[in-house]
All heavy atoms as a GROMACS GRO file, in nm:
protein
  463
    1MET      N    1   7.947   4.161   8.548
    1MET     CA    2   7.937   4.301   8.516
    1MET      C    3   8.050   4.342   8.423
    1MET      O    4   8.031   4.433   8.344
    1MET     CB    5   7.961   4.375   8.655
    1MET     CG    6   7.925   4.518   8.649
    1MET     SD    7   7.750   4.543   8.621
    1MET     CE    8   7.736   4.703   8.659
    2LYS      N    9   8.161   4.272   8.430
    2LYS     CA   10   8.270   4.306   8.345
    2LYS      C   11   8.237   4.273   8.200
    2LYS      O   12   8.271   4.355   8.108
    2LYS     CB   13   8.390   4.211   8.384
    2LYS     CG   14   8.512   4.233   8.296
    2LYS     CD   15   8.630   4.142   8.342
    2LYS     CE   16   8.744   4.153   8.254
    2LYS     NZ   17   8.851   4.060   8.292
    3LYS      N   18   8.162   4.170   8.172
    3LYS     CA   19   8.117   4.137   8.039
    3LYS      C   20   8.014   4.239   7.975
    3LYS      O   21   8.020   4.268   7.858
    3LYS     CB   22   8.058   3.994   8.035
    3LYS     CG   23   8.163   3.893   8.056
    3LYS     CD   24   8.108   3.754   8.047
    3LYS     CE   25   8.216   3.657   8.077
    3LYS     NZ   26   8.176   3.516   8.057
    4ALA      N   27   7.939   4.297   8.065
    4ALA     CA   28   7.849   4.402   8.024
    4ALA      C   29   7.921   4.524   7.967
    4ALA      O   30   7.889   4.588   7.868
    4ALA     CB   31   7.752   4.434   8.133
    5PHE      N   32   8.032   4.559   8.045
    5PHE     CA   33   8.112   4.673   8.001
    5PHE      C   34   8.183   4.645   7.875
    5PHE      O   35   8.199   4.728   7.784
    5PHE     CB   36   8.214   4.712   8.110
    5PHE     CG   37   8.154   4.774   8.239
    5PHE    CD1   38   8.175   4.722   8.355
    5PHE    CD2   39   8.064   4.884   8.222
    5PHE    CE1   40   8.124   4.784   8.474
    5PHE    CE2   41   8.007   4.940   8.334
    5PHE     CZ   42   8.033   4.890   8.457
    6ILE      N   43   8.234   4.524   7.856
    6ILE     CA   44   8.294   4.483   7.732
    6ILE      C   45   8.200   4.488   7.615
    6ILE      O   46   8.231   4.537   7.506
    6ILE     CB   47   8.355   4.342   7.748
    6ILE    CG1   48   8.476   4.343   7.840
    6ILE    CG2   49   8.404   4.289   7.616
    6ILE    CD1   50   8.530   4.207   7.881
    7ALA      N   51   8.078   4.444   7.636
    7ALA     CA   52   7.971   4.451   7.531
    7ALA      C   53   7.941   4.593   7.497
    7ALA      O   54   7.926   4.632   7.374
    7ALA     CB   55   7.851   4.379   7.570
    8VAL      N   56   7.931   4.685   7.588
    8VAL     CA   57   7.905   4.822   7.567
    8VAL      C   58   8.019   4.887   7.493
    8VAL      O   59   7.997   4.961   7.396
    8VAL     CB   60   7.876   4.897   7.698
    8VAL    CG1   61   7.872   5.042   7.676
    8VAL    CG2   62   7.745   4.849   7.765
    9ALA      N   63   8.139   4.854   7.527
    9ALA     CA   64   8.255   4.907   7.457
    9ALA      C   65   8.260   4.862   7.318
    9ALA      O   66   8.296   4.932   7.219
    9ALA     CB   67   8.384   4.878   7.529
   10ALA      N   68   8.230   4.736   7.292
   10ALA     CA   69   8.227   4.673   7.158
   10ALA      C   70   8.119   4.747   7.073
   10ALA      O   71   8.152   4.778   6.953
   10ALA     CB   72   8.199   4.526   7.169
   11MET      N   73   8.005   4.771   7.128
   11MET     CA   74   7.897   4.833   7.050
   11MET      C   75   7.938   4.978   7.024
   11MET      O   76   7.905   5.028   6.907
   11MET     CB   77   7.768   4.836   7.125
   11MET     CG   78   7.699   4.705   7.137
   11MET     SD   79   7.665   4.633   6.977
   11MET     CE   80   7.548   4.751   6.914
   12ALA      N   81   8.005   5.050   7.120
   12ALA     CA   82   8.054   5.185   7.086
   12ALA      C   83   8.157   5.186   6.974
   12ALA      O   84   8.156   5.273   6.891
   12ALA     CB   85   8.111   5.249   7.214
   13GLY      N   86   8.242   5.088   6.978
   13GLY     CA   87   8.340   5.073   6.865
   13GLY      C   88   8.276   5.047   6.735
   13GLY      O   89   8.312   5.100   6.630
   14ILE      N   90   8.167   4.960   6.730
   14ILE     CA   91   8.095   4.933   6.610
   14ILE      C   92   8.036   5.054   6.557
   14ILE      O   93   8.031   5.088   6.436
   14ILE     CB   94   7.998   4.818   6.634
   14ILE    CG1   95   8.067   4.684   6.650
   14ILE    CG2   96   7.895   4.808   6.518
   14ILE    CD1   97   7.978   4.575   6.696
   15ILE      N   98   7.970   5.132   6.646
   15ILE     CA   99   7.908   5.258   6.605
   15ILE      C  100   8.008   5.362   6.546
   15ILE      O  101   7.984   5.425   6.443
   15ILE     CB  102   7.823   5.318   6.716
   15ILE    CG1  103   7.707   5.231   6.752
   15ILE    CG2  104   7.778   5.465   6.691
   15ILE    CD1  105   7.641   5.272   6.885
   16ALA      N  106   8.124   5.367   6.613
   16ALA     CA  107   8.224   5.458   6.562
   16ALA      C  108   8.272   5.417   6.421
   16ALA      O  109   8.290   5.502   6.329
   16ALA     CB  110   8.347   5.461   6.656
   17VAL      N  111   8.296   5.286   6.405
   17VAL     CA  112   8.346   5.238   6.276
   17VAL      C  113   8.238   5.262   6.170
   17VAL      O  114   8.263   5.293   6.054
   17VAL     CB  115   8.384   5.094   6.283
   17VAL    CG1  116   8.414   5.031   6.140
   17VAL    CG2  117   8.510   5.078   6.367
   18ARG      N  118   8.114   5.237   6.207
   18ARG     CA  119   8.002   5.258   6.114
   18ARG      C  120   7.993   5.405   6.066
   18ARG      O  121   7.973   5.434   5.946
   18ARG     CB  122   7.862   5.222   6.178
   18ARG     CG  123   7.754   5.242   6.083
   18ARG     CD  124   7.623   5.224   6.137
   18ARG     NE  125   7.524   5.263   6.029
   18ARG     CZ  126   7.407   5.222   6.027
   18ARG    NH1  127   7.360   5.137   6.122
   18ARG    NH2  128   7.319   5.255   5.930
   19MET      N  129   8.014   5.501   6.157
   19MET     CA  130   8.012   5.643   6.118
   19MET      C  131   8.125   5.672   6.018
   19MET      O  132   8.101   5.745   5.919
   19MET     CB  133   8.026   5.725   6.244
   19MET     CG  134   7.897   5.722   6.329
   19MET     SD  135   7.917   5.798   6.490
   19MET     CE  136   7.952   5.973   6.438
   20ILE      N  137   8.245   5.613   6.046
   20ILE     CA  138   8.353   5.636   5.959
   20ILE      C  139   8.332   5.577   5.818
   20ILE      O  140   8.356   5.642   5.712
   20ILE     CB  141   8.485   5.579   6.019
   20ILE    CG1  142   8.526   5.667   6.146
   20ILE    CG2  143   8.605   5.586   5.919
   20ILE    CD1  144   8.631   5.604   6.226
   21LEU      N  145   8.282   5.451   5.820
   21LEU     CA  146   8.248   5.388   5.692
   21LEU      C  147   8.141   5.460   5.616
   21LEU      O  148   8.147   5.468   5.494
   21LEU     CB  149   8.213   5.241   5.710
   21LEU     CG  150   8.321   5.148   5.749
   21LEU    CD1  151   8.263   5.009   5.783
   21LEU    CD2  152   8.423   5.137   5.640
   22SER      N  153   8.045   5.515   5.687
   22SER     CA  154   7.934   5.584   5.624
   22SER      C  155   7.980   5.705   5.548
   22SER      O  156   7.938   5.735   5.437
   22SER     CB  157   7.828   5.625   5.726
   22SER     OG  158   7.728   5.697   5.668
   23VAL      N  159   8.074   5.774   5.603
   23VAL     CA  160   8.128   5.897   5.536
   23VAL      C  161   8.225   5.858   5.426
   23VAL      O  162   8.218   5.922   5.320
   23VAL     CB  163   8.201   5.984   5.642
   23VAL    CG1  164   8.281   6.101   5.577
   23VAL    CG2  165   8.107   6.036   5.746
   24THR      N  166   8.306   5.760   5.444
   24THR     CA  167   8.414   5.733   5.351
   24THR      C  168   8.364   5.640   5.234
   24THR      O  169   8.390   5.666   5.117
   24THR     CB  170   8.531   5.665   5.408
   24THR    OG1  171   8.489   5.541   5.478
   24THR    CG2  172   8.601   5.755   5.509
   25LEU      N  173   8.290   5.540   5.264
   25LEU     CA  174   8.253   5.440   5.158
   25LEU      C  175   8.106   5.438   5.119
   25LEU      O  176   8.067   5.386   5.017
   25LEU     CB  177   8.293   5.298   5.201
   25LEU     CG  178   8.442   5.279   5.221
   25LEU    CD1  179   8.468   5.138   5.272
   25LEU    CD2  180   8.523   5.303   5.095
   26GLY      N  181   8.020   5.485   5.210
   26GLY     CA  182   7.878   5.491   5.173
   26GLY      C  183   7.792   5.418   5.283
   26GLY      O  184   7.840   5.344   5.362
   27GLU      N  185   7.665   5.450   5.273
   27GLU     CA  186   7.573   5.394   5.371
   27GLU      C  187   7.551   5.244   5.359
   27GLU      O  188   7.540   5.174   5.463
   27GLU     CB  189   7.435   5.464   5.364
   27GLU     CG  190   7.340   5.436   5.466
   27GLU     CD  191   7.387   5.487   5.606
   27GLU    OE1  192   7.458   5.587   5.617
   27GLU    OE2  193   7.356   5.412   5.706
   28GLN      N  194   7.552   5.192   5.238
   28GLN     CA  195   7.530   5.045   5.222
   28GLN      C  196   7.639   4.964   5.286
   28GLN      O  197   7.617   4.857   5.350
   28GLN     CB  198   7.519   5.009   5.079
   28GLN     CG  199   7.392   5.054   5.024
   28GLN     CD  200   7.376   5.014   4.870
   28GLN    OE1  201   7.479   5.009   4.795
   28GLN    NE2  202   7.257   4.974   4.829
   29VAL      N  203   7.769   5.006   5.267
   29VAL     CA  204   7.883   4.938   5.324
   29VAL      C  205   7.876   4.948   5.476
   29VAL      O  206   7.895   4.843   5.541
   29VAL     CB  207   8.015   4.998   5.270
   29VAL    CG1  208   8.133   4.938   5.343
   29VAL    CG2  209   8.024   4.986   5.123
   30SER      N  210   7.847   5.057   5.532
   30SER     CA  211   7.837   5.067   5.676
   30SER      C  212   7.723   4.984   5.733
   30SER      O  213   7.731   4.924   5.841
   30SER     CB  214   7.822   5.215   5.719
   30SER     OG  215   7.693   5.266   5.677
   31GLU      N  216   7.612   4.974   5.655
   31GLU     CA  217   7.498   4.886   5.704
   31GLU      C  218   7.539   4.744   5.706
   31GLU      O  219   7.503   4.666   5.802
   31GLU     CB  220   7.378   4.914   5.614
   31GLU     CG  221   7.255   4.839   5.658
   31GLU     CD  222   7.194   4.894   5.788
   31GLU    OE1  223   7.212   5.015   5.820
   31GLU    OE2  224   7.131   4.816   5.859
   32VAL      N  225   7.607   4.698   5.599
   32VAL     CA  226   7.651   4.560   5.602
   32VAL      C  227   7.750   4.531   5.707
   32VAL      O  228   7.736   4.429   5.779
   32VAL     CB  229   7.711   4.525   5.461
   32VAL    CG1  230   7.782   4.389   5.456
   32VAL    CG2  231   7.602   4.535   5.353
   33PHE      N  232   7.840   4.618   5.733
   33PHE     CA  233   7.934   4.605   5.842
   33PHE      C  234   7.866   4.593   5.973
   33PHE      O  235   7.901   4.502   6.055
   33PHE     CB  236   8.035   4.719   5.844
   33PHE     CG  237   8.111   4.722   5.971
   33PHE    CD1  238   8.226   4.629   5.981
   33PHE    CD2  239   8.087   4.807   6.069
   33PHE    CE1  240   8.295   4.634   6.102
   33PHE    CE2  241   8.161   4.810   6.189
   33PHE     CZ  242   8.264   4.724   6.206
   34THR      N  243   7.766   4.679   5.996
   34THR     CA  244   7.696   4.673   6.126
   34THR      C  245   7.630   4.550   6.149
   34THR      O  246   7.632   4.491   6.257
   34THR     CB  247   7.606   4.797   6.132
   34THR    OG1  248   7.681   4.916   6.110
   34THR    CG2  249   7.535   4.806   6.269
   35ARG      N  250   7.555   4.504   6.045
   35ARG     CA  251   7.475   4.373   6.059
   35ARG      C  252   7.566   4.256   6.087
   35ARG      O  253   7.539   4.179   6.176
   35ARG     CB  254   7.393   4.352   5.933
   35ARG     CG  255   7.280   4.450   5.927
   35ARG     CD  256   7.201   4.418   5.798
   35ARG     NE  257   7.103   4.519   5.778
   35ARG     CZ  258   6.968   4.499   5.761
   35ARG    NH1  259   6.932   4.372   5.763
   35ARG    NH2  260   6.884   4.592   5.739
   36VAL      N  261   7.676   4.252   6.014
   36VAL     CA  262   7.773   4.139   6.032
   36VAL      C  263   7.836   4.141   6.170
   36VAL      O  264   7.844   4.044   6.241
   36VAL     CB  265   7.880   4.131   5.918
   36VAL    CG1  266   7.989   4.039   5.950
   36VAL    CG2  267   7.805   4.102   5.790
   37SER      N  268   7.886   4.263   6.212
   37SER     CA  269   7.957   4.270   6.337
   37SER      C  270   7.874   4.253   6.454
   37SER      O  271   7.908   4.191   6.556
   37SER     CB  272   8.034   4.408   6.345
   37SER     OG  273   7.938   4.514   6.330
   38VAL      N  274   7.742   4.305   6.456
   38VAL     CA  275   7.656   4.286   6.567
   38VAL      C  276   7.615   4.140   6.569
   38VAL      O  277   7.604   4.081   6.688
   38VAL     CB  278   7.535   4.377   6.553
   38VAL    CG1  279   7.419   4.337   6.656
   38VAL    CG2  280   7.575   4.522   6.575
   39GLY      N  281   7.589   4.079   6.466
   39GLY     CA  282   7.560   3.935   6.468
   39GLY      C  283   7.680   3.851   6.518
   39GLY      O  284   7.660   3.757   6.601
   40ALA      N  285   7.801   3.882   6.479
   40ALA     CA  286   7.922   3.817   6.529
   40ALA      C  287   7.934   3.840   6.682
   40ALA      O  288   7.971   3.737   6.756
   40ALA     CB  289   8.046   3.854   6.457
   41LEU      N  290   7.909   3.957   6.724
   41LEU     CA  291   7.920   3.992   6.869
   41LEU      C  292   7.819   3.915   6.948
   41LEU      O  293   7.843   3.855   7.054
   41LEU     CB  294   7.909   4.144   6.888
   41LEU     CG  295   7.921   4.195   7.027
   41LEU    CD1  296   8.066   4.175   7.075
   41LEU    CD2  297   7.887   4.338   7.034
   42PHE      N  298   7.699   3.906   6.900
   42PHE     CA  299   7.590   3.831   6.965
   42PHE      C  300   7.629   3.684   6.977
   42PHE      O  301   7.610   3.629   7.085
   42PHE     CB  302   7.456   3.851   6.884
   42PHE     CG  303   7.347   3.761   6.937
   42PHE    CD1  304   7.282   3.798   7.054
   42PHE    CD2  305   7.308   3.646   6.870
   42PHE    CE1  306   7.180   3.718   7.102
   42PHE    CE2  307   7.204   3.571   6.922
   42PHE     CZ  308   7.144   3.608   7.037
   43PHE      N  309   7.670   3.625   6.869
   43PHE     CA  310   7.699   3.478   6.879
   43PHE      C  311   7.822   3.455   6.961
   43PHE      O  312   7.829   3.350   7.030
   43PHE     CB  313   7.714   3.420   6.737
   43PHE     CG  314   7.581   3.404   6.671
   43PHE    CD1  315   7.547   3.465   6.554
   43PHE    CD2  316   7.491   3.312   6.722
   43PHE    CE1  317   7.428   3.452   6.494
   43PHE    CE2  318   7.367   3.295   6.664
   43PHE     CZ  319   7.333   3.365   6.548
   44PHE      N  320   7.920   3.550   6.955
   44PHE     CA  321   8.037   3.533   7.047
   44PHE      C  322   7.993   3.531   7.195
   44PHE      O  323   8.040   3.438   7.267
   44PHE     CB  324   8.133   3.645   7.024
   44PHE     CG  325   8.248   3.650   7.117
   44PHE    CD1  326   8.352   3.558   7.108
   44PHE    CD2  327   8.251   3.743   7.224
   44PHE    CE1  328   8.456   3.561   7.200
   44PHE    CE2  329   8.354   3.748   7.318
   44PHE     CZ  330   8.459   3.658   7.303
   45PHE      N  331   7.916   3.624   7.236
   45PHE     CA  332   7.872   3.626   7.374
   45PHE      C  333   7.775   3.500   7.411
   45PHE      O  334   7.781   3.448   7.517
   45PHE     CB  335   7.809   3.756   7.412
   45PHE     CG  336   7.900   3.863   7.444
   45PHE    CD1  337   7.934   3.961   7.357
   45PHE    CD2  338   7.971   3.853   7.565
   45PHE    CE1  339   8.021   4.061   7.386
   45PHE    CE2  340   8.070   3.955   7.595
   45PHE     CZ  341   8.090   4.051   7.506
   46LEU      N  342   7.703   3.459   7.311
   46LEU     CA  343   7.616   3.341   7.335
   46LEU      C  344   7.700   3.214   7.363
   46LEU      O  345   7.674   3.139   7.448
   46LEU     CB  346   7.525   3.326   7.214
   46LEU     CG  347   7.403   3.233   7.227
   46LEU    CD1  348   7.312   3.283   7.337
   46LEU    CD2  349   7.340   3.215   7.096
   47ILE      N  350   7.803   3.201   7.275
   47ILE     CA  351   7.887   3.080   7.283
   47ILE      C  352   7.974   3.090   7.412
   47ILE      O  353   7.985   2.990   7.481
   47ILE     CB  354   7.975   3.070   7.162
   47ILE    CG1  355   7.893   3.028   7.040
   47ILE    CG2  356   8.088   2.967   7.186
   47ILE    CD1  357   7.960   3.043   6.910
   48THR      N  358   8.016   3.210   7.441
   48THR     CA  359   8.097   3.226   7.566
   48THR      C  360   8.009   3.196   7.690
   48THR      O  361   8.056   3.132   7.784
   48THR     CB  362   8.146   3.370   7.573
   48THR    OG1  363   8.225   3.396   7.459
   48THR    CG2  364   8.232   3.390   7.700
   49PHE      N  365   7.885   3.245   7.687
   49PHE     CA  366   7.792   3.218   7.798
   49PHE      C  367   7.770   3.066   7.817
   49PHE      O  368   7.772   3.007   7.929
   49PHE     CB  369   7.661   3.290   7.778
   49PHE     CG  370   7.557   3.261   7.882
   49PHE    CD1  371   7.575   3.318   8.009
   49PHE    CD2  372   7.452   3.177   7.855
   49PHE    CE1  373   7.472   3.292   8.103
   49PHE    CE2  374   7.359   3.162   7.950
   49PHE     CZ  375   7.365   3.213   8.074
   50ALA      N  376   7.747   2.995   7.703
   50ALA     CA  377   7.722   2.855   7.710
   50ALA      C  378   7.847   2.776   7.752
   50ALA      O  379   7.831   2.678   7.832
   50ALA     CB  380   7.680   2.805   7.567
   51LYS      N  381   7.957   2.818   7.713
   51LYS     CA  382   8.086   2.751   7.756
   51LYS      C  383   8.103   2.772   7.905
   51LYS      O  384   8.139   2.678   7.973
   51LYS     CB  385   8.204   2.807   7.675
   51LYS     CG  386   8.336   2.729   7.705
   51LYS     CD  387   8.457   2.801   7.639
   51LYS     CE  388   8.444   2.787   7.486
   51LYS     NZ  389   8.561   2.844   7.421
   52ASN      N  390   8.089   2.888   7.953
   52ASN     CA  391   8.103   2.919   8.099
   52ASN      C  392   8.006   2.841   8.182
   52ASN      O  393   8.033   2.784   8.285
   52ASN     CB  394   8.092   3.065   8.129
   52ASN     CG  395   8.206   3.137   8.074
   52ASN    OD1  396   8.317   3.084   8.060
   52ASN    ND2  397   8.198   3.274   8.057
   53ARG      N  398   7.883   2.829   8.130
   53ARG     CA  399   7.775   2.754   8.197
   53ARG      C  400   7.809   2.605   8.208
   53ARG      O  401   7.791   2.541   8.311
   53ARG     CB  402   7.644   2.778   8.128
   53ARG     CG  403   7.523   2.729   8.194
   53ARG     CD  404   7.442   2.836   8.244
   53ARG     NE  405   7.342   2.781   8.331
   53ARG     CZ  406   7.218   2.817   8.324
   53ARG    NH1  407   7.181   2.911   8.247
   53ARG    NH2  408   7.128   2.760   8.403
   54ARG      N  409   7.867   2.555   8.098
   54ARG     CA  410   7.902   2.408   8.094
   54ARG      C  411   8.018   2.386   8.193
   54ARG      O  412   8.019   2.288   8.258
   54ARG     CB  413   7.936   2.375   7.955
   54ARG     CG  414   7.959   2.230   7.928
   54ARG     CD  415   7.983   2.193   7.788
   54ARG     NE  416   7.982   2.303   7.695
   54ARG     CZ  417   8.069   2.317   7.599
   54ARG    NH1  418   8.152   2.218   7.568
   54ARG    NH2  419   8.065   2.426   7.517
   55ASN      N  420   8.113   2.475   8.196
   55ASN     CA  421   8.227   2.462   8.287
   55ASN      C  422   8.181   2.464   8.433
   55ASN      O  423   8.232   2.397   8.516
   55ASN     CB  424   8.333   2.562   8.256
   55ASN     CG  425   8.411   2.538   8.122
   55ASN    OD1  426   8.406   2.422   8.083
   55ASN    ND2  427   8.463   2.638   8.079
   56GLN      N  428   8.084   2.554   8.466
   56GLN     CA  429   8.036   2.561   8.597
   56GLN      C  430   7.963   2.433   8.639
   56GLN      O  431   7.970   2.391   8.755
   56GLN     CB  432   7.943   2.679   8.615
   56GLN     CG  433   8.018   2.815   8.620
   56GLN     CD  434   7.925   2.932   8.630
   56GLN    OE1  435   7.800   2.918   8.619
   56GLN    NE2  436   7.981   3.049   8.638
   57LYS      N  437   7.890   2.372   8.548
   57LYS     CA  438   7.823   2.250   8.578
   57LYS      C  439   7.920   2.134   8.606
   57LYS      O  440   7.887   2.045   8.683
   57LYS     CB  441   7.724   2.216   8.470
   57LYS     CG  442   7.600   2.296   8.473
   57LYS     CD  443   7.497   2.253   8.370
   57LYS     CE  444   7.368   2.331   8.371
   57LYS     NZ  445   7.270   2.285   8.278
   58LYS      N  446   8.032   2.130   8.535
   58LYS     CA  447   8.127   2.032   8.560
   58LYS      C  448   8.194   2.036   8.701
   58LYS      O  449   8.227   1.936   8.756
   58LYS     CB  450   8.246   2.041   8.456
   58LYS     CG  451   8.204   1.993   8.324
   58LYS     CD  452   8.324   2.001   8.228
   58LYS     CE  453   8.288   1.945   8.085
   58LYS     NZ  454   8.399   1.954   7.997
   59GLN      N  455   8.199   2.159   8.751
   59GLN     CA  456   8.266   2.167   8.884
   59GLN      C  457   8.163   2.141   8.987
   59GLN      O  458   8.148   2.102   9.077
   59GLN     CB  459   8.313   2.313   8.901
   59GLN     CG  460   8.429   2.342   8.809
   59GLN     CD  461   8.479   2.485   8.821
   59GLN    OE1  462   8.423   2.570   8.897
   59GLN    NE2  463   8.576   2.522   8.747
   0.00000   0.00000   0.00000
């Protein structure tokens, strides 16, 4: 449950940064930032999940 809250907080942070970038630098910059950051967040949680699963199988 803790990881779900972390993911929600990270997405809220990404949305806030996107809004700021959209106003200051433009829509294209904010779109690129969002795509890269959501992709990185997805792969981070995917790798973390796999690593935890592997550690549980060792025990």
